[in-house]
Z-matrix of the N, CA and C atoms (Angstrom, degrees):
N
C 1 1.432
C 2 1.510 1 109.90
N 3 1.226 2 113.03 1 149.77
C 4 1.454 3 115.87 2 -179.89
C 5 1.520 4 109.27 3 -78.58
N 6 1.270 5 114.63 4 162.57
C 7 1.466 6 122.08 5 -177.56
C 8 1.520 7 110.95 6 -63.76
N 9 1.303 8 119.40 7 -36.20
C 10 1.450 9 124.15 8 -179.51
C 11 1.527 10 110.79 9 -66.03
N 12 1.336 11 116.96 10 -39.11
C 13 1.451 12 120.25 11 178.86
C 14 1.524 13 110.74 12 -68.09
N 15 1.297 14 119.17 13 -39.56
C 16 1.462 15 121.96 14 179.50
C 17 1.526 16 111.42 15 -63.10
N 18 1.286 17 117.92 16 -36.74
C 19 1.465 18 121.45 17 179.72
C 20 1.529 19 111.46 18 -76.66
N 21 1.291 20 116.93 19 -30.04
C 22 1.455 21 118.92 20 -175.97
C 23 1.533 22 112.64 21 -83.01
N 24 1.339 23 118.91 22 -19.26
C 25 1.471 24 120.87 23 179.80
C 26 1.526 25 111.31 24 -62.38
N 27 1.339 26 120.99 25 -49.78
C 28 1.479 27 119.03 26 178.69
C 29 1.528 28 112.17 27 -62.67
N 30 1.305 29 117.10 28 -36.88
C 31 1.465 30 120.40 29 178.71
C 32 1.522 31 109.86 30 -65.78
N 33 1.332 32 116.79 31 -40.82
C 34 1.452 33 121.38 32 179.17
C 35 1.528 34 110.60 33 -64.70
N 36 1.337 35 117.89 34 -42.47
C 37 1.463 36 121.41 35 179.23
C 38 1.531 37 110.89 36 -65.89
N 39 1.300 38 116.46 37 -42.24
C 40 1.462 39 120.73 38 179.12
C 41 1.531 40 110.51 39 -64.27
N 42 1.319 41 117.03 40 -41.42
C 43 1.464 42 120.54 41 178.22
C 44 1.518 43 110.92 42 -63.76
N 45 1.334 44 117.29 43 -40.88
C 46 1.464 45 121.11 44 179.67
C 47 1.527 46 110.23 45 -65.52
N 48 1.329 47 117.28 46 -39.50
C 49 1.469 48 120.60 47 179.70
C 50 1.527 49 110.31 48 -65.73
N 51 1.311 50 116.74 49 -43.45
C 52 1.465 51 119.95 50 179.57
C 53 1.522 52 111.32 51 -66.58
N 54 1.307 53 116.81 52 -39.49
C 55 1.459 54 120.34 53 179.73
C 56 1.532 55 110.16 54 -66.74
N 57 1.314 56 117.00 55 -36.49
C 58 1.466 57 120.74 56 178.60
C 59 1.518 58 112.01 57 -64.45
N 60 1.319 59 117.51 58 -37.59
C 61 1.465 60 119.39 59 179.60
C 62 1.521 61 111.44 60 -72.39
N 63 1.310 62 117.51 61 -26.07
C 64 1.469 63 119.91 62 178.47
C 65 1.516 64 111.58 63 -69.39
N 66 1.319 65 117.41 64 -32.32
C 67 1.456 66 121.17 65 -177.15
C 68 1.522 67 113.03 66 -95.15
N 69 1.300 68 116.82 67 -3.05
C 70 1.460 69 119.36 68 178.92
C 71 1.524 70 108.83 69 -68.59
N 72 1.308 71 115.48 70 155.24
C 73 1.458 72 119.61 71 179.63
C 74 1.526 73 109.74 72 -67.84
N 75 1.318 74 117.99 73 134.44
C 76 1.461 75 120.07 74 178.76
C 77 1.534 76 109.42 75 -70.52
N 78 1.312 77 117.20 76 155.76
C 79 1.461 78 119.12 77 177.77
C 80 1.526 79 110.34 78 -62.70
N 81 1.306 80 116.46 79 156.11
C 82 1.471 81 121.72 80 -176.44
C 83 1.525 82 109.29 81 -70.01
N 84 1.319 83 116.38 82 87.20
C 85 1.460 84 121.82 83 -178.80
C 86 1.520 85 111.13 84 -93.63
N 87 1.325 86 116.66 85 -27.56
C 88 1.463 87 119.96 86 -178.47
C 89 1.518 88 108.91 87 -82.81
N 90 1.330 89 115.32 88 132.06
C 91 1.452 90 120.11 89 177.42
C 92 1.515 91 108.92 90 -99.05
N 93 1.299 92 114.02 91 156.73
C 94 1.457 93 118.10 92 176.79
C 95 1.521 94 109.07 93 -76.28
N 96 1.313 95 117.70 94 157.91
C 97 1.470 96 119.99 95 177.15
C 98 1.530 97 112.18 96 -57.97
N 99 1.320 98 116.01 97 -34.59
C 100 1.469 99 120.22 98 179.38
C 101 1.527 100 110.23 99 -62.67
N 102 1.336 101 116.65 100 -43.93
C 103 1.457 102 120.13 101 179.87
C 104 1.529 103 110.58 102 -68.24
N 105 1.334 104 117.19 103 -35.48
C 106 1.459 105 120.72 104 176.06
C 107 1.526 106 110.84 105 -60.68
N 108 1.330 107 116.36 106 -42.27
C 109 1.466 108 120.55 107 178.91
C 110 1.528 109 111.15 108 -65.11
N 111 1.329 110 116.08 109 -39.63
C 112 1.470 111 119.61 110 177.87
C 113 1.526 112 110.34 111 -63.02
N 114 1.326 113 115.98 112 -43.93
C 115 1.465 114 120.09 113 179.64
C 116 1.522 115 111.35 114 -63.92
N 117 1.328 116 116.25 115 -40.78
C 118 1.469 117 120.30 116 179.22
C 119 1.520 118 109.96 117 -64.85
N 120 1.333 119 116.78 118 -41.33
C 121 1.460 120 120.53 119 178.23
C 122 1.521 121 111.77 120 -63.01
N 123 1.311 122 116.58 121 -41.36
C 124 1.470 123 120.52 122 179.08
C 125 1.522 124 110.64 123 -66.14
N 126 1.324 125 116.93 124 -40.63
C 127 1.464 126 120.59 125 178.05
C 128 1.521 127 110.97 126 -63.17
N 129 1.323 128 116.40 127 -41.18
C 130 1.464 129 120.89 128 178.30
C 131 1.521 130 110.62 129 -63.87
N 132 1.315 131 115.87 130 -42.11
C 133 1.467 132 121.04 131 178.85
C 134 1.529 133 110.67 132 -61.69
N 135 1.319 134 116.22 133 -45.54
C 136 1.472 135 120.21 134 179.23
C 137 1.528 136 111.42 135 -63.54
N 138 1.322 137 116.29 136 -40.41
C 139 1.470 138 120.10 137 179.22
C 140 1.525 139 110.48 138 -64.99
N 141 1.319 140 117.16 139 -39.12
C 142 1.466 141 120.72 140 179.03
C 143 1.528 142 110.56 141 -65.67
N 144 1.325 143 116.65 142 -39.41
C 145 1.468 144 120.21 143 177.32
C 146 1.524 145 110.55 144 -62.81
N 147 1.325 146 116.53 145 -45.41
C 148 1.463 147 120.57 146 179.94
C 149 1.521 148 110.89 147 -62.32
N 150 1.325 149 116.65 148 -42.20
C 151 1.465 150 120.99 149 179.21
C 152 1.518 151 110.27 150 -64.09
N 153 1.324 152 116.61 151 -41.80
C 154 1.464 153 120.57 152 178.55
C 155 1.510 154 111.95 153 -61.98
N 156 1.313 155 117.15 154 -42.38
C 157 1.465 156 120.74 155 179.31
C 158 1.525 157 110.67 156 -65.37
N 159 1.327 158 116.66 157 -40.76
C 160 1.470 159 119.93 158 179.35
C 161 1.522 160 110.71 159 -66.14
N 162 1.335 161 116.59 160 -39.70
C 163 1.465 162 120.74 161 179.01
C 164 1.524 163 110.07 162 -64.93
N 165 1.310 164 116.29 163 -42.76
C 166 1.473 165 121.07 164 179.26
C 167 1.533 166 110.28 165 -60.92
N 168 1.309 167 115.80 166 -45.26
C 169 1.464 168 120.64 167 -179.65
C 170 1.530 169 110.87 168 -63.53
N 171 1.342 170 116.57 169 -43.61
C 172 1.465 171 120.65 170 -179.32
C 173 1.528 172 110.74 171 -65.91
N 174 1.325 173 116.78 172 -40.31
C 175 1.467 174 120.28 173 -180.00
C 176 1.523 175 110.56 174 -65.83
N 177 1.301 176 116.21 175 -39.85
C 178 1.466 177 120.50 176 179.22
C 179 1.533 178 110.14 177 -63.93
N 180 1.321 179 115.41 178 -44.40
C 181 1.458 180 120.40 179 179.90
C 182 1.528 181 110.64 180 -64.82
N 183 1.333 182 116.71 181 -43.42
C 184 1.465 183 121.37 182 179.34
C 185 1.524 184 110.28 183 -62.79
N 186 1.326 185 116.27 184 -42.21
C 187 1.462 186 120.28 185 178.29
C 188 1.516 187 111.88 186 -61.73
N 189 1.310 188 116.41 187 -40.47
C 190 1.465 189 120.69 188 179.06
C 191 1.528 190 110.52 189 -65.03
N 192 1.322 191 116.16 190 -44.61
C 193 1.467 192 120.42 191 179.63
C 194 1.528 193 110.08 192 -63.55
N 195 1.319 194 116.52 193 -43.12
C 196 1.467 195 119.99 194 -179.83
C 197 1.526 196 110.61 195 -62.50
N 198 1.313 197 116.87 196 -40.75
C 199 1.468 198 121.33 197 -179.75
C 200 1.530 199 110.62 198 -63.96
N 201 1.327 200 116.74 199 -47.49
C 202 1.468 201 119.24 200 -178.64
C 203 1.527 202 111.31 201 -68.23
N 204 1.326 203 117.13 202 -38.28
C 205 1.464 204 120.00 203 178.55
C 206 1.526 205 110.64 204 -66.37
N 207 1.324 206 116.62 205 -37.93
C 208 1.469 207 119.95 206 178.30
C 209 1.524 208 110.51 207 -64.25
N 210 1.306 209 116.18 208 -41.11
C 211 1.478 210 120.04 209 178.44
C 212 1.531 211 110.31 210 -63.60
N 213 1.324 212 115.97 211 -43.68
C 214 1.465 213 119.46 212 179.03
C 215 1.526 214 110.38 213 -61.49
N 216 1.321 215 116.21 214 -44.16
C 217 1.464 216 120.26 215 -179.22
C 218 1.529 217 110.88 216 -64.20
N 219 1.322 218 116.90 217 -41.54
C 220 1.462 219 120.46 218 179.61
C 221 1.523 220 110.83 219 -64.26
N 222 1.311 221 116.37 220 -42.59
C 223 1.469 222 119.94 221 179.68
C 224 1.521 223 111.31 222 -65.45
N 225 1.316 224 116.51 223 -41.71
C 226 1.458 225 120.55 224 -179.83
C 227 1.537 226 110.11 225 -66.40
N 228 1.337 227 116.30 226 -40.15
C 229 1.465 228 120.68 227 177.90
C 230 1.527 229 110.39 228 -62.41
N 231 1.322 230 116.00 229 -44.11
C 232 1.467 231 119.75 230 179.06
C 233 1.523 232 110.61 231 -62.69
N 234 1.315 233 116.83 232 -40.59
C 235 1.464 234 121.35 233 179.73
C 236 1.530 235 110.32 234 -63.63
N 237 1.323 236 116.88 235 -45.89
C 238 1.470 237 120.42 236 -179.98
C 239 1.532 238 110.88 237 -66.99
N 240 1.323 239 116.89 238 -36.10
C 241 1.467 240 120.02 239 177.03
C 242 1.522 241 109.86 240 -63.55
N 243 1.313 242 115.83 241 -41.72
C 244 1.466 243 120.54 242 179.04
C 245 1.531 244 110.59 243 -63.38
N 246 1.355 245 115.86 244 -41.21
C 247 1.462 246 119.67 245 178.63
C 248 1.532 247 110.69 246 -64.82
N 249 1.331 248 116.68 247 -41.84
C 250 1.465 249 120.72 248 178.88
C 251 1.525 250 110.95 249 -63.71
N 252 1.315 251 116.82 250 -41.89
C 253 1.464 252 120.51 251 178.36
C 254 1.520 253 110.41 252 -63.59
N 255 1.316 254 116.80 253 -38.06
C 256 1.473 255 120.73 254 179.12
C 257 1.527 256 110.42 255 -64.88
N 258 1.329 257 117.27 256 -40.27
C 259 1.465 258 120.86 257 178.07
C 260 1.527 259 110.68 258 -63.64
N 261 1.323 260 116.42 259 -43.59
C 262 1.470 261 119.69 260 178.96
C 263 1.523 262 110.04 261 -62.90
N 264 1.312 263 115.68 262 -42.16
C 265 1.472 264 119.48 263 179.96
C 266 1.520 265 110.65 264 -63.66
N 267 1.334 266 116.73 265 -41.36
C 268 1.464 267 120.06 266 178.90
C 269 1.530 268 111.59 267 -63.43
N 270 1.326 269 117.81 268 -37.43
C 271 1.456 270 121.24 269 -178.50
C 272 1.531 271 112.07 270 -72.99
N 273 1.318 272 115.99 271 -30.75
C 274 1.460 273 119.23 272 -176.46
C 275 1.519 274 113.02 273 -89.78
N 276 1.288 275 118.80 274 -4.56
C 277 1.479 276 122.45 275 179.36
C 278 1.533 277 108.76 276 -71.81
N 279 1.299 278 117.05 277 131.51
C 280 1.473 279 117.70 278 174.15
C 281 1.533 280 110.30 279 -71.61
N 282 1.289 281 115.91 280 137.67
C 283 1.470 282 119.61 281 -179.53
C 284 1.478 283 111.04 282 -94.03
């Protein structure tokens, strides 16, 4: 064989391999509309679960804050009431 033919055989094989991959069927990338709807439904379901968990956490935290703030307010009110009663008692004491 001539030298030119020996060099062109690998190039010819490589070209044939590349051309074959170009015409091969592409992988199934397109989904059917039915599968798209299923995926959308699942995404919506997951989002609703996440929202529910966040709402639950926020409500729990808000409830805790409200409870502690109410206790603080009640204690402060009782303290001020006690101080007011002490002032009245001091004013009404005969000297």
